[in-house]
Structure formats: C-alpha cells, structure tokens
C-alpha positions, 0 to 999 in steps of 0.5 A, a space after each residue: 500500500 502507498 505510504 500515508 503522507 502526514 502534514 508537516 508544519 515545519 515544511 507546510 506551515 499550519 494545517 488548514 483547508 487552503 494550505 492543504 488544497 494548495 499543496 494538492 493542487 501544486 502536485 497536479 490534482 483538482 480538489 473537491 471538499 466533502 463532509 461525511 457524517 458519522 456512519 458513512 460507509 463506502 463499500 469496495 469500489 474503484 476509480 478510473 482516475 488516480 486520486 488522493 484522499 486527504 483529511 482535514 478533520 475527523 477520522 477516515 478508515 481506508 482499506 486497500 490491498 488488504 491493509 486498513 489505515 486510519 487517516 487523521 487530520 493532515 493525513 493523505 493517501 494516494 489511491 491509484 486508478 483501478 485499485 479496489 478500496 473501501 472507506 468509512 467514517 470512524 467515531 462520532 465526528 464528521 470527516 471533512 475530506 479533500 478528494 483530489 483527482 490527478 489532472 496532469 
C-alpha cells in the first residue's frame, strides 16, 4: 500500500483547508471538499482516475490491498486508478475530506 503522507508544519506551515488544497493542487490534482457524517460507509469500489484522499478533520478508515489505515487530520493517501478500496467514517465526528483527482 502507498505510504500515508502526514502534514508537516515545519515544511507546510499550519494545517488548514487552503494550505492543504494548495499543496494538492501544486502536485497536479483538482480538489473537491466533502463532509461525511458519522456512519458513512463506502463499500469496495474503484476509480478510473488516480486520486488522493486527504483529511482535514475527523477520522477516515481506508482499506486497500488488504491493509486498513486510519487517516487523521493532515493525513493523505494516494489511491491509484483501478485499485479496489473501501472507506468509512470512524467515531462520532464528521470527516471533512479533500478528494483530489490527478489532472496532469
């Protein structure tokens, strides 16, 4: 599985929505913001594009290639096109997620 990228205040400054969007866009991604309430589950699926799932707040459990990883605020994970994965909101707090799709 791809390695989780953790936000680095030393390199990236304070974590915030604008800063995380800017970082993803500089990597060649188009970014959409979503809020998923507690109990949200995405069953196993694939995408036809390379993506990054990034979390601004809450906890998001992703399962991909037999591994389960919890993404916390500032964490992001690359999800390559065609790879089966699932996700769910963990805990009682909504997840604010940035869904980044590769544009170049």
